[in-house]
C-alpha positions as CSV (number, residue, x, y, z in Angstrom):
1,M,85.0,98.0,73.0
2,K,81.2,97.6,73.2
3,F,80.4,97.5,76.9
4,L,76.9,95.9,76.5
5,R,76.3,92.9,74.3
6,F,73.1,91.8,72.6
7,D,72.3,88.2,71.5
8,P,69.6,88.4,68.7
9,E,68.9,84.7,68.9
10,L,67.7,85.0,72.5
11,C,65.7,88.3,72.0
12,T,61.9,87.8,71.9
13,L,61.3,91.5,70.9
14,C,59.2,91.9,74.1
15,G,60.1,95.6,74.4
16,V,60.7,95.5,78.2
17,C,64.3,96.8,77.9
18,T,63.2,99.9,75.8
19,N,60.4,100.7,78.3
20,Q,62.6,100.3,81.4
21,C,65.7,102.2,80.1
22,P,65.9,105.4,82.2
23,F,68.1,107.2,79.6
24,G,66.2,106.4,76.4
25,A,69.3,104.6,75.1
26,I,67.5,101.6,73.5
27,T,65.5,101.5,70.3
28,M,63.7,98.4,68.9
29,E,64.4,97.4,65.3
30,K,63.2,94.4,63.3
31,T,66.4,92.6,63.9
32,G,66.6,93.4,67.6
33,I,67.6,96.3,69.8
34,T,70.0,99.1,69.0
35,L,72.0,101.1,71.6
36,N,72.8,104.8,71.2
37,E,75.3,107.1,73.0
38,N,72.9,107.8,75.9
39,C,73.7,104.4,77.4
40,R,75.3,104.8,80.8
41,M,75.8,101.1,81.7
42,C,73.3,101.3,84.6
43,G,72.3,97.6,84.0
44,V,68.6,98.0,84.3
45,C,68.0,96.4,80.9
46,V,70.2,93.5,81.8
47,R,68.3,92.8,85.0
48,K,64.9,93.2,83.3
49,C,65.6,91.0,80.3
50,K,63.9,87.7,81.1
51,S,65.4,86.0,78.0
52,Q,68.9,87.1,79.0
53,A,69.5,88.5,75.5
54,L,71.4,91.4,77.1
55,Y,74.6,91.0,79.0
56,F,77.8,92.9,79.9
57,E,80.9,92.2,78.0
58,Q,83.1,92.1,81.1
59,K,82.2,90.1,84.2
60,A,84.3,89.3,87.2
61,G,86.6,86.5,86.4
62,G,85.7,86.5,82.7
63,E,88.3,89.0,81.4
64,D,91.7,88.1,80.1
65,I,93.8,90.4,82.3
66,S,97.0,89.7,80.3
67,S,95.5,91.7,77.4
68,W,95.4,94.9,79.6
69,N,98.8,96.6,79.8
70,G,100.2,99.9,80.9
71,I,99.3,102.6,83.4
72,L,97.0,105.5,82.4
73,V,97.0,108.7,84.4
74,Y,94.1,111.1,84.0
75,A,95.6,114.6,83.6
76,E,93.2,117.0,85.3
77,Q,93.3,120.7,84.3
78,E,92.6,123.5,86.8
79,R,92.3,127.1,85.8
80,G,93.9,126.5,82.4
81,D,96.9,124.6,83.7
82,I,97.8,121.1,84.8
83,H,96.7,120.3,88.4
84,P,99.7,119.6,90.6
85,V,98.3,116.2,91.6
86,V,98.9,114.9,88.1
87,Y,102.7,115.1,88.5
88,E,102.4,113.1,91.7
89,L,100.4,110.4,89.8
90,I,102.9,110.3,87.0
91,G,105.7,109.8,89.6
92,E,103.9,107.0,91.2
93,A,102.9,105.4,87.9
94,R,106.5,105.3,86.8
95,K,107.5,103.5,90.0
96,L,104.7,100.9,89.6
97,A,105.4,100.5,85.9
98,R,109.1,99.7,86.4
99,K,108.2,96.6,88.5
100,V,106.2,94.9,85.7
101,G,107.7,96.5,82.5
102,F,104.6,98.7,81.8
103,S,104.5,102.0,79.8
104,V,103.1,105.1,81.3
105,Y,100.3,107.0,79.5
106,A,98.2,110.1,80.2
107,V,94.8,111.2,78.9
108,I,93.8,114.9,79.0
109,V,90.4,116.3,78.1
110,G,89.4,120.0,77.7
111,A,88.8,123.0,75.5
112,E,91.4,125.2,73.7
113,G,94.9,125.0,75.1
114,T,94.6,121.3,76.2
115,A,97.0,120.0,73.6
116,K,99.6,122.7,74.7
117,N,99.2,121.6,78.3
118,A,99.7,118.0,77.2
119,E,103.3,118.9,76.1
120,K,104.1,119.7,79.7
121,L,103.7,116.1,80.7
122,L,106.1,114.4,78.4
123,P,109.4,115.6,80.1
124,Y,108.3,113.7,83.2
125,G,108.6,110.3,81.6
126,V,105.2,109.8,80.0
127,D,105.4,107.6,76.9
128,E,102.2,108.9,75.2
129,V,99.6,111.5,76.0
130,F,96.1,111.1,74.4
131,V,94.5,114.5,73.9
132,Y,90.7,115.2,73.5
133,E,90.4,118.8,72.7
134,H,87.1,120.4,71.7
135,P,85.2,123.6,72.5
136,G,82.4,121.4,73.9
137,F,84.7,120.3,76.7
138,A,84.8,123.9,78.1
139,G,83.8,123.6,81.8
140,F,83.7,120.1,83.4
141,K,80.7,118.0,82.4
142,A,81.0,114.6,84.0
143,D,79.1,112.7,81.3
144,C,81.1,114.2,78.4
145,Y,84.5,113.8,80.2
146,A,83.6,110.2,81.1
147,D,82.8,109.5,77.4
148,A,86.1,110.8,76.3
149,V,88.2,109.0,78.9
150,A,86.2,105.8,78.3
151,D,87.0,106.0,74.6
152,C,90.7,106.3,75.5
153,I,90.6,103.3,77.9
154,S,88.8,101.2,75.3
155,R,91.5,101.9,72.7
156,L,94.5,101.6,75.0
157,R,93.3,98.9,77.4
158,P,95.5,99.9,80.4
159,S,95.8,97.6,83.4
160,V,95.7,100.5,85.8
161,V,94.0,103.9,85.7
162,L,95.0,106.5,88.2
163,V,92.9,109.6,89.0
164,G,93.6,112.4,91.4
165,G,91.4,112.5,94.5
166,T,90.1,115.9,93.8
167,S,86.5,117.0,93.5
168,L,86.6,116.5,89.7
169,G,88.4,113.1,90.1
170,R,85.9,111.8,92.6
171,S,83.1,112.6,90.2
172,L,84.8,111.1,87.1
173,A,86.3,107.9,88.4
174,P,83.1,106.2,89.7
175,R,81.4,106.7,86.3
176,L,84.4,105.1,84.5
177,S,84.6,102.1,86.8
178,T,80.9,101.5,86.5
179,R,81.1,101.5,82.7
180,F,83.9,98.9,82.7
181,H,82.3,96.9,85.5
182,T,85.4,96.8,87.5
183,G,86.6,98.0,90.9
184,L,87.5,101.4,92.2
185,T,89.4,102.2,95.4
186,A,88.9,105.8,96.5
187,D,91.3,108.0,98.4
188,C,94.4,105.8,98.3
189,T,97.4,106.8,100.3
190,K,99.8,104.1,99.0
191,L,100.0,101.8,96.0
192,E,102.0,98.7,95.3
193,M,102.3,96.5,92.2
194,K,102.4,92.7,92.3
195,A,104.4,90.7,89.8
196,N,101.1,89.4,88.2
197,T,100.1,93.1,87.6
198,D,97.5,93.2,90.4
199,L,97.5,96.6,92.0
200,V,97.5,96.7,95.8
201,Q,95.5,99.8,96.7
202,I,96.0,100.9,100.3
203,R,93.8,103.4,102.1
204,P,92.6,104.2,105.6
205,A,89.3,102.5,106.7
206,F,87.1,102.6,109.8
207,G,87.9,106.2,110.6
208,G,91.6,105.7,110.0
209,N,92.0,103.0,112.6
210,I,93.2,100.4,110.0
211,M,94.9,100.5,106.7
212,A,93.0,98.4,104.2
213,Q,94.7,96.6,101.3
214,I,92.4,96.2,98.3
215,V,93.1,94.1,95.2
216,I,91.1,93.8,92.0
217,S,92.3,90.4,90.8
218,D,89.6,89.3,88.3
219,A,88.8,92.4,86.3
220,R,90.5,95.2,84.4
221,P,91.3,98.1,84.4
222,Q,92.0,98.7,88.0
223,F,90.8,102.2,89.0
224,A,92.1,104.2,92.0
225,T,91.8,107.8,93.1
226,V,94.9,109.0,95.0
227,R,95.1,111.7,97.6
228,Y,96.8,114.9,96.8
229,K,100.2,115.5,98.5
230,V,100.8,111.8,99.5
231,M,103.0,110.8,96.6
232,D,106.3,112.2,95.5
233,R,106.2,114.5,92.6
234,A,107.7,113.1,89.4
235,E,111.2,114.2,88.4
236,R,112.0,115.2,84.8
237,V,113.5,112.4,82.8
238,A,116.3,113.0,80.3
239,G,115.4,112.2,76.7
240,Y,111.7,112.8,77.1
241,G,109.9,115.7,75.5
242,I,108.6,117.1,72.2
243,E,112.0,117.8,70.6
244,E,113.2,115.7,67.7
245,N,114.5,112.3,68.7
246,E,113.1,112.5,72.2
247,K,110.8,109.8,73.7
248,G,107.2,110.4,74.3
249,K,104.5,111.6,71.8
250,I,101.2,113.5,71.7
251,T,98.2,111.7,70.1
252,L,95.3,113.9,69.1
253,C,92.1,111.8,69.4
254,E,89.0,112.3,67.3
255,V,86.1,114.0,69.3
256,S,82.6,113.1,67.9
257,D,79.5,115.2,68.3
258,A,78.0,112.6,70.5
259,M,81.0,112.8,72.8
260,V,80.5,116.5,73.6
261,R,76.7,116.2,73.7
262,S,75.8,116.5,77.4
263,G,72.6,116.0,79.4
264,I,73.9,118.7,81.7
265,E,72.8,122.3,80.9
266,V,74.9,125.1,82.3
267,L,72.6,128.0,83.2
268,S,75.3,130.3,84.6
269,A,78.9,130.1,85.6
270,K,81.0,132.1,88.1
271,V,84.7,131.9,88.8
272,L,85.1,131.6,92.5
273,E,88.1,133.1,94.2
274,H,90.6,130.4,94.9
275,E,91.1,129.7,98.6
276,R,94.4,128.0,99.5
277,S,93.9,124.6,101.0
278,I,96.1,123.3,103.8
279,E,97.7,120.9,101.2
280,E,99.1,124.0,99.4
281,E,100.6,125.7,102.4
282,E,104.4,125.7,103.1
283,V,103.9,126.4,106.8
284,L,101.2,124.9,109.1
285,V,100.5,125.3,112.8
286,V,98.6,122.4,114.4
287,A,96.5,122.5,117.6
288,G,96.0,119.3,119.6
289,R,93.9,118.6,122.8
290,G,96.8,120.0,124.9
291,A,96.5,123.4,123.3
292,V,92.7,124.2,123.7
293,K,93.5,127.2,125.9
294,V,95.8,128.9,123.4
295,L,93.9,128.7,120.1
296,G,94.0,132.5,119.7
297,E,97.7,132.6,120.0
298,L,98.1,129.7,117.6
299,E,96.0,131.5,115.0
300,E,98.2,134.5,115.4
301,L,101.3,132.4,115.0
302,A,100.0,130.8,111.8
303,N,99.2,134.3,110.4
304,L,102.7,135.5,111.2
305,F,104.1,132.6,109.2
306,G,101.7,133.2,106.4
307,G,100.2,129.7,106.9
308,Q,97.0,128.2,108.4
309,L,95.9,126.8,111.7
310,C,95.0,123.1,111.6
311,Y,93.7,120.5,114.0
312,T,93.8,116.9,115.0
313,R,90.7,114.7,114.8
314,P,89.9,114.9,118.5
315,M,89.8,118.7,118.2
316,I,87.4,118.6,115.2
317,E,85.2,116.2,117.2
318,M,85.2,118.7,120.1
319,G,83.9,121.4,117.8
320,Y,87.1,123.3,117.0
321,G,87.7,123.9,113.3
322,D,86.3,122.0,110.3
323,T,87.3,118.9,108.4
324,A,89.0,121.0,105.7
325,H,91.6,121.8,108.3
326,Q,91.9,118.4,109.9
327,I,95.2,116.5,109.4
328,G,95.4,112.7,109.5
329,L,94.2,109.6,107.8
330,S,90.6,110.6,108.2
331,G,91.4,114.2,107.2
332,R,93.9,115.8,104.9
333,T,97.5,114.7,104.0
334,V,100.0,117.5,103.9
335,K,103.7,118.0,103.0
336,P,104.7,121.5,104.1
337,K,108.2,122.8,104.5
338,L,107.5,123.5,108.2
339,I,104.9,122.2,110.5
340,L,104.6,123.2,114.2
341,T,102.5,121.0,116.5
342,F,101.3,122.1,119.9
343,G,99.7,119.7,122.4
344,V,99.6,116.9,119.8
345,S,100.4,113.5,121.2
346,G,101.3,112.0,117.8
347,A,98.9,109.1,117.3
348,V,99.7,107.1,114.1
349,Q,96.5,108.2,112.5
350,F,97.7,111.8,112.7
351,T,101.3,111.4,111.9
352,A,100.5,109.4,108.7
353,G,99.0,112.6,107.4
354,M,102.0,114.9,108.0
355,N,105.2,112.8,108.3
356,G,106.2,114.0,104.8
357,A,106.9,117.5,106.1
358,E,110.5,118.8,105.6
359,C,110.8,120.1,109.2
360,I,108.6,119.1,112.2
361,V,108.6,121.1,115.4
362,A,106.7,119.6,118.3
363,V,105.8,121.2,121.6
364,N,104.3,118.9,124.3
365,K,104.6,118.7,128.1
366,D,104.7,114.9,128.0
367,P,108.3,113.6,127.5
368,Q,106.9,110.3,126.2
369,A,104.7,111.8,123.5
370,P,105.1,109.7,120.3
371,I,105.3,112.9,118.2
372,F,108.8,113.5,119.6
373,A,110.1,110.4,117.8
374,L,109.2,112.1,114.6
375,A,110.1,115.7,115.3
376,D,113.2,117.4,114.1
377,L,112.9,119.8,117.0
378,A,111.2,118.7,120.2
379,V,110.2,121.1,123.0
380,E,109.1,119.6,126.3
381,D,107.0,122.3,127.8
382,E,103.5,123.7,128.0
383,A,102.2,125.5,124.9
384,E,101.2,128.4,127.1
385,A,104.8,128.9,128.2
386,V,106.3,128.6,124.8
387,L,104.0,130.7,122.6
388,P,104.4,134.2,124.0
389,T,108.2,134.1,123.6
390,L,108.0,132.5,120.1
391,I,105.4,135.0,118.9
392,A,107.4,138.0,120.2
393,E,110.6,136.6,118.6
394,I,108.9,136.2,115.2
395,K,107.4,139.7,115.3
396,E,110.8,141.2,116.2
397,R,112.5,139.4,113.3
398,K,109.8,140.4,110.9
399,T,110.1,144.0,111.9
400,K,113.9,143.9,111.4
401,T,113.4,142.2,108.0
402,E,110.9,144.8,106.9
403,D,113.2,147.6,108.0
404,V,116.0,146.2,105.9
405,I,113.8,145.8,102.9
406,E,112.6,149.4,103.2
407,K,116.2,150.7,103.4
408,M,117.0,148.7,100.3
409,R,114.1,150.2,98.5
410,V,115.1,153.8,99.5
411,A,118.7,153.1,98.3
412,D,117.4,151.8,95.0
413,R,115.3,154.9,94.5
414,K,118.3,157.2,95.2
415,D,120.4,155.2,92.8
416,G,117.7,155.6,90.1
417,E,117.6,159.3,90.6
């Protein structure tokens, strides 16, 4: 697909477009203008062209949406492996695809080892994985990765493109939607598919006070970034894989020199030590406004469990903690095995960010607190009264467990002798 069109009959060879282009992507020939790979679809030339000889191929309402089919998942790689959010996107894509008879595809971009990682996706029900592997893709460069994924989208013409709501995804998705002159809904928490293939993209708005439903009805593809830990992880599908006679295939795509030529120059690189986010924790302790006086004890409790201390939005606004540890629609969405809340009332904006937890324990002095309706174990009491006993009990059990483990180690050493 050519994103930008040129009508030589309307062109007056005035040269305004070449002078105004901020990327040096336009050259003037005898027969008219020529675009090179530097074009970023910014639209400056289209706006400056008085003769209207330049125009975008796709405009709202001007695209035949029936020619766009399938759901494409961008498979992000992190530290040489598939990012966990990808499996959640695949699971959601399969649910959406079943409603309209679409196929599910994935595109993966990276350096050596990318094709091997692509094989990991097939068993989860992906019909085809498009691989762009090249040494030039080492380290994320937004312009190069956007060129590769845009090439895949142009060839495949998917109706929907799903990208993880990660730092990388939030950089990549806007570039892609701009190139295709279509919509992008960021940070979705729920997706639904209409019978006419319109994707209903649901996300919190106005500080989490409402849930907006956004539809891109007159352009394709439909882009959406999806929060990590809000969708169910895909299950393996029988009959899919790389073995003979199994469904799904790997397609190695050609990578041109222009595709890996970047305007970004990497001067130095340093691998930062990975810090676990609250989305990755299996146990979380949450402090609400009713637990301001016991934050020290809650921090100790979180450490005993090997988890992290989190906060509700009012606590963040009061100056406790940071947004990286805020749970709720305007914060992070988590799905731990165990979550313990103290002094949390349970407003819908908060519970929407943690109701996927396997076990919820709530401590609140108010018997009418909404959090109790969600809790698996509800304790009607002051946090100050519950914590000392709870901490002491956990310490005692940990000590006993450590003693048992040590005795087992001693016995193993004696057996080895």
